[in-house]
N, C-alpha and C positions, 0 to 999 in steps of 0.2 A: 491639306486642301479638301480631301474627301470628307473629313470630319466637318469642315466648314459647310460643305455642300449638304450635309445632313442637318444643317442648322444647329450643330453643336449640342443637340439634345441627347444623342447617344454616341458612344464610341463606335468606330467603323466596324470593329469585329463583333459588336453586339447586334448589328443589323442582320436581316434575313439575307440569304444568298441572292435572291432576285434584286434586292435593293443595293447590295454591294456591287453586283455586275453592272447595274444601271449607273451607279455613281462613278464607277471606273471608266465607263464608256463616255460619260457626259463631257469631259474636257475635250475630247477629240470631236464629238458631235457638235458641240457649241462652237468650237473654233472653225470647223468646216462650214457651218451655216453662216457664221459672221463673214467669213472669207468669201463665200459664194455671193452673198448679198452685196458686199463691197465691190466685188468685181462686176456684178451685174449693173450696179449703179454707175460706176466710173468708166468701165470699159465696154461700150455698147457692142463692138464686134464680137465679144465673147458670148453674148446672150444666146446666140443660136447654136453654140458648140454642143454637140451631142454628148461629148465626154463630160462636160460640166453638169449636164442634166443627169447623166448616169451616176456620176460621183455623188450628187445630192441625194438621188433616190436610194442608192445603196447605203449611204450613211444613215438616212432615216429608217430604212428597213432593218439595218443592224441594231439601231437604237430600239426599234419596236420589238425585235426579238429578245433584247435584254429584259423587257418587261413581260412578254408573253410566255417565254419558255420557263418551265418549272425546273430551274437548275439544280435545286436540292434533290430532285428525284433522278437526276442523271448521274453518270459516273463522275467521280471526283476529278476536277480539272477540265471537264467538258467545256466550261465557259471560256477557255483559252482559245476556242475557235473564233471568238469575236475579235480580239486583237489581231489574230492572224489574218482574218478576212478584211480587217480595216485597211490593210495595204492595197487592196484592189481599188476602192474608191479614192484612196490617197494617190495611187499611181495615175488614175484618170484625171484627178484634180490638178496634179503637178503638170501633166502634159498639156492640159487645156489652158493653164495660166502661165506656162513657162515663159512666154514672150512678154507678158504684162506684169507678172509678180515674181519676184525672186525669193528664194529661201522657203518655198512651200514644202520642200522635202524634209525640212526640220520638224514638220508635224509628225513625222514618223517616231519622234521621241515619245509620243503618247502611248502607242501600242507597245513600243520597246520597253518602256518603264513598267507598263502593266504586266508584260510577260516576266520581266526580271523580278518585280516586287511580289508576284503571286506566290512565290515559294513552292510552286508545284514542279518547276523545272530548275532545281538548284544549280545544275551545271550546264544545262543546254539552253537556258533562256537567252543569255547574251549572244552565243553563236547563232541561235535561230533568229534573233533580231537583226544580226548583221547580215545573214543570208537573205532575209526578207527585204531589208533595206537595199541590198545589192541587186536583188531582183527588181525593186522599184525603179532603179536608175538604168539598168541594163536591158530589161525586157522591151521597153519602148524602142531601143536601138535596133532590136532584131525583128520587130513586128511593125510594119510589113518588112519582108527581106529587102535589105539595101546594103550598099557597100559600108563596111565599118572600119574606121581607122583607129590607130592606137590612141590618138588624141581624144576621140569620141568615148573610148572605153575608160581612159584614165581620168578625164576631166571631172566626172561626178563622183569619184571614189571618196572625196572628203566627207560627204554625208554618211556613207555606211561605216567608215572607220570612226567618225566622230560618235555615231550612235552605238558602235561597239564599245567604245570607252564608257559612254553613259550606261550602257547595259551592264558592263562588268562592275562599274561602281555601284549601281543600284543593287546588282545581284549580291555583291559582297556585303553591302550594308543590310540587305534583306535577309541574307543567310545568318549574319551576326545577330540581327534582331530576332530571327526565328529561334536561334539557339538560346538567346537571352529569355525569350518568351517561354521556351520549353523549360528552361531552368526555373523561371519565376512560377510557371504553372506547377512544376514538381514541388517547389518549396511551398507554394500556396496550398497544394494538396496535403503536403506533410504538416504544415501549420494548422490546417483545418482538422487533421486527424489528432494533432496534439491538443488542439482546443477542445475537440470532442472528448478526448481522454481526460483532460483537465476538468472539464465541465462535469463529466461523469464522476470523477473522484470527488469533486467539490459537493455534488449531490449526495454521494455516498457518505462523505465526512459529515455533512449537515444532518443526514438521516441518522447516522450513528450517534452524533452528539445529542440530537433531539430524543433519541431512544433512552440514553442513560439517565438514571434518576439523580444526577449530580449537575449542578450548575457549572458551566464551563465558559470562561471568558478569555479571549486572546487580545492583547493590547500591543501596539507597536512601541518603539523606543521613546515616542513623544507622549505616550499615554492614551492615544486614540484607540477606540474599539475597533478590532479587526474582525472578530468572530464572536458570536454569542449564541448559545443554544436556547431552546424554548424554556427550559427549566430556569436558566439564569435571568431570562426576561421576566418570568413571574416573580423571582426574588427581587429584581430591580423594581418592579411595579409596587410590591408591597412595602418597599423601603422608602417610597416617595412620600413627601409631606402631603397632607390632604389638599385637594384642589390642583395639584401639579401633575401634568400628564407625562412629563419626561424631565430629566435633570442629570447633571454631572454627579460624580461620586461625592463631591463636597456637599451637595444638596441632600443626599440621602440620610435617612434616620438610622444611623449606625451607632451602637452603644458598646462600651467596653465590658459591661456586666449587666446582670439581671436587674440591678437597682436603677438603671437608666443613665449611667455616666456617659455623657457624649464622648465619642472617640474623635480626637482631632483629625482633620483632613490629612495631615502629613503622616499620621500613624495608621491610616487605613490601608487595606490590602493592596489595592491598585497602585497607590502612591508608593508604597514600599517596593512593589514589584518593578515599577518604573525606575526606581533608584538602583535596581540591580540586585535586590535581595531575594534569596530563596528561603522559604520557610515552610513548615508543615504544621497542620492541626492547630491553627490559631483560632480561638473561639471568639466570635462577635455576635451581638444581638441586633437583628435587623427588624425595623418597623416598630410599631407600637401595639400594645395589647388591644384587643384580644387576638390579633393576627401575627403578633411578634414571633419570629423564628430564631432559633439559635443555629448558627452556621460554623462549621469547621472549615477554615480557609487554608489552602496550600498554594504555593506559587513556585514555579521553576522558570529560570531565565533561558530564553532562546539565544543561540549564538550562531554567527555565520561561520564560513570556513576559516576565516582569519581569527576567530575567537572574539570578535566584537559583538556586544549585545545588540540584538535587533528586535527586542520585545519580550514579552513574558506570557505564560499561560497560567491562569488561576483556576482552581476548582473550588466550588462552594457546596459542601455536603451538609444537608439539613440533619442536625443531630438533636433537634428539639426533644423528641421522645426519649432519646438516650440520656440527655442531660437531666430531664425530669425524673427518669428512672434512677439515675445515680443519686440525685438529691433525695428521692424517696428512700433509697437504700441507706444513705447516710443518716437520714432522720430516724429510720427504723433501727439501725444499729445503735445510734446514740440513745434512743428511747429504751431499747431492750437492755443496753449495757447499764444505764442508770437504774432501771428496775431490778436488774440482777444484783447490782452492787449493793443496794440498800439491804436486802436480807442477808447477803453474804457478810457484810460488815457486822451486822447484828450477831450472826453465827460466830463470826471470829471473836467478837467482844465477849460473848457469853462463854465460849470455850476457854478464853484466857482467865475469866473470873473463876470458872470451875476449877481450872488447873492450879489456882492459887491456894486451894484447899489442901493442906498437907496430909489430911487424914483419908484421902482417897485411896481405894485399893489399887494395886498395881495394874490390874486388868482394866479398870475404869480409866486410869491415867493414860494407859496405852491407847485406849479407844479415843480419848480426847485428843491425843497427839495426831492420830490418823485423821480425825475431823479437822483439826487445825491445819494439817499439811494439805489436805484436799481443798479446804476453803482458801488457803493461800494460792494454790494452783488455779482455782476458779477465778480468784480476783485478778491474777495476772492475765488470764485469758479474756476476762471482761475488759480490762484496761487496753488490751490489744484491739478488741472489738471497738471500743470507744475511740481509740486512736485512728481507726480507719475513716471516721467522719472527718471530712476535709476541714470543716470549720474549727475543729479542735487542734489543728496542726499549725495554725498561723503563728509564725515566729514573732516574738517580742525582742527586738534587737537592742543589745547593749554592748559596750566594750567589755569583754571578759577575757580572763587568762585561761587559754585552752589547756595549758599544762595542769592547772588546778582542777579543771573539769575532769581530765584524765585521771588524776590521782584520786579524786573522790570516787569515780566509777570503779577503779581498780581496788580501792579499799572496800567498797561495798560488795564486790565480787569475791573478796579474799576468803571468807568462810566457806562459801560454796566451792571455790577452787581447792581449798585445802581438803575439804571432805572428799573430793574427787581425785585427789593426787595430782592436781595440776599446778605447775609453777608459773606465776605471773611475773613478767618482766616488763619494764617501762624504759623506753629509749626516747628521751625528750630533752630539749633545752631547758634552761632554768625558768624562762618566762616566754610566753608567746601570746600576745594580745590579738584578739579576733573580734570582729563585729558580727555578733551572733546571738542566738537565744541559748544561753548556757543550759537551761532546763531541757530543751529539745535536743541539743547536741549530746547532753548527758544520757538522754533516753536512747539515742542512736547507739552510743558507746555501750550502755548497759545491755542493749539487745545483742550487739556483736560479741561482747564478752560472755554473755549468758549462753549464746549458741556455741562459742568456741569451747567453753567448759563442758556444756552438755553433750557435745559431739566428739569429746575426747574421753570415751569411757575408760581407756587404759591409762589415763593420766598423760603427762608430757608437758612440754613448755607451751605457753601462750604469750606472745610478744605484742606489746602495744608500742608503736613508734610514731613520733611526730617529726616531720621534716618540712621546714619552711623553704619556699622556692619563689623568690621575687615577690609577686603580689598574691601568692596563693600558698596554701599549706596542704600537706598530705598527711592523712591519718591512716595508719595501717594496723589491722588486727590479724595476726597470723597464728595458726595452730597446726599441730601435727596429728590431728585426730583422724576420724574415719574418712573424711573427705567425700567427694561425690564425683560423678561423671562430668566431663567438661560440658556436655550438652545440657545437663541439669543445672550447671552453674549459670547458664544463660537465662533460665527461667525462674531462678530462685527468688527473684523480687516480685513475682506475681502473687497476688492475694490468694491465700488458701493453698499455695503450692508447697508440697513436701517431696523431697527426692525419694525414689524407691528405697534407697539405702536407709534413709531416716525412718520410713514407715516400717521397714522390716526389723529395725532395731527396737521397736516398741517404745521409743522415747517420745513422751507426750509433746503435743504442740498442735497449733491450728494453722500454722503457715502464714501468719499475719505480721509478725514482728518485722521481718525484712521489708515488707511492702510499706509499713509505717516508716521505717528508717529511710527508705528511698524518698518517700514523700517529703520528709523533713529536710533531707539534704537538698533536694531539688528546690524547695522553697527558700533555701539559703543561697540559691544560685550555684550550687555545686553539683557533683556527680559522685556515684558510688558504683563500684564494679566488684565482681567476684571471680577469683581464679582458684580452681580446685582440681585435684586428681584423686581418683579412688584409692583409699588406703594411704595417701601421702599428706593429707591435710588440706586446709583452705586458707586463702588469704583474701580479706576484704580491704579494699582501698577506697578511702573517702577523700575527695578533693574539694576544698572550700576556698572561696576568695576571701582574702583578708579584710577587704573593705565592705563585705556584705553583698546581698543580692543586687544584680544590675550594675555592679562595679566593673571597672576595666580589668578586673582579675580574671574574666572569662578567657581571654587570650592566654593568660599565664597558665590557666588550668589545662588548656589543650597542650601547651608546650611541655608542661610538667608531665602530663600523661604520655606524651610521645617519648620523653626521655625515659620514663619508667618502662 
C-alpha cells in the first residue's frame, strides 16, 4: 500500500526518511479526516464536540510534523514518536464518536502496524501497541474520576487483544523479512564483490591477451567466438575477402600451402577444434599477397569437471619470416650442394682415371687414394646437405618389398662393416610389402647402418630386424658400440647435432644424416626414436604404416610403440 501511495515510481525503502514517515502516517491521517467529515455531515450534535476538534487538529499537526521534521538528522527510531502520539487523537476521536459510530478503536491498527513493521523494536513493538491500545480504552474510564465496574473494564478488552495479535503477526513477518533482507543484502554485497573480482580478472585476461604477440581465439562447443584478442582480430581482418568487413571462418581466405590451394572449411582450425581435435603447429596461409601471412595454429580442448568438452582455445602464431628464412636456407643449401657436387664429381672422376695408370709410383698412387677418399667423404657430406632441403625429400610412393630394401642396404654396407670388424645380422620375414618410397627408405637405412658401423670402433654385432604388427611395421637397427647419454639421444635428430662422445672420438660427420632420416620417415607418416646408453650401444626404431602416409596405420603405430 505504501508503494502504491508513492505512485509505484520507487520502492518504499528507496525513498527519503521524511517521505517514508509521511507515507506511513497518511493511512491514519486520511482515515481520520474522512471519518470526521462523515460524522460532521451525518451527526449534527457532534459538530460542537471539543474532543472531535482536538482529534482533528492533533492529527493534522502530527501529519505536518512528518513533513517538517528532518528525521534523517535525528537518532534512529525517533520517528516512532509519531505512531505513539497517534493514540492521543485516536482516543479523543473514539470518545467523541462512541455513541454514533462503532469500531473507531480498530483504527489503532494503523499505528500498531507501523510500530511492528518498523523493525526498530523487534520484540517490544507488539507489547507496546497492546499497552497503548489498552490505555486508549481504559484511560477515558478513569478521567474524570468515576465509579468503575468490572464490566466497564472488561468490555473493551477485545480491541487491545485483537491489536496484540495483529502486532505479533506483523512483528513476526517483519522480523522474518528483515532477516531475509539482511541475507539478501549480504548476498548482494558478496555478489557485487564477486562481480568486481570477475570484471577485474576479465580486464586482466583481456589485457594479457592483447599484450602477447600471438593470436588467441576461444570458441564454445557450438563454434561461436567467446574470446578474441587484438592480434587475432588483425589476422581475421587480413583474411577477409576484399570488400567484406566481417565473416565466418568459412568465408576467410585460408590456404593449405604457399601455392594458394584453398583449405576446405571442414579442415580449418576452428572447425577441427569444434570437433574435439587437439593439434599443434599446423601451418596455414592466411590472406592474399602482398599481405599474406603464414600462421602456425595450435588447439586444445576445454573440458568441464565431468570431462565433457565445452569449447576450445586456439593460438595463431605468425611464422611468416621463419618460413621464409627456412625456405631461403633450403634454397641456399640446395644451391651450395649442387655447386659443390659438380667440382667434386670432376675431382672423383679424374682421380679414378689417374689411378688406372699402372705405371704410377707408389707415392703418387697413395696420394690419389687420399684424394679419392676425401672426395668421397665430401660427396657424402654434400648429399646430406642437399637432403636437408625439404623439396628433395618428397616420397614417391610405390608398393615395395621392404625385406629387399633391407638386404640391399646391408649388402652395400658389408665391405665397410667387414673393414671395421662389425658383423651384420638381419632378422626379417621372407617378404613384407610396404607402400613407400624404397629409395628414401633405403637412404634412411643406409644412414642408420653407417652410423652403427661408424660408432662401433671396436667391432661387434649390428642387427637389423623387421617386425610386422597389424597395419604397421617396425624396423630396428641395434649396435653395441660406444653409445651416448640418454639426454643426448633425445636431441640426436636435430640438424647439426653431434653428441659430445662422438665429437671427442674424432669421427667425421656434420650431424645431418639423422635429421634427414627423421624427415623422410615423418613424410611417410611414421616415427623414429633413439634409445642409447653410454658404452652399451644404441637402438634406432622406425615405425611405418603399411598403407602409407595418412592411412589408418597411425593408431597401429602408437599401439606397437606402447607394446615395445
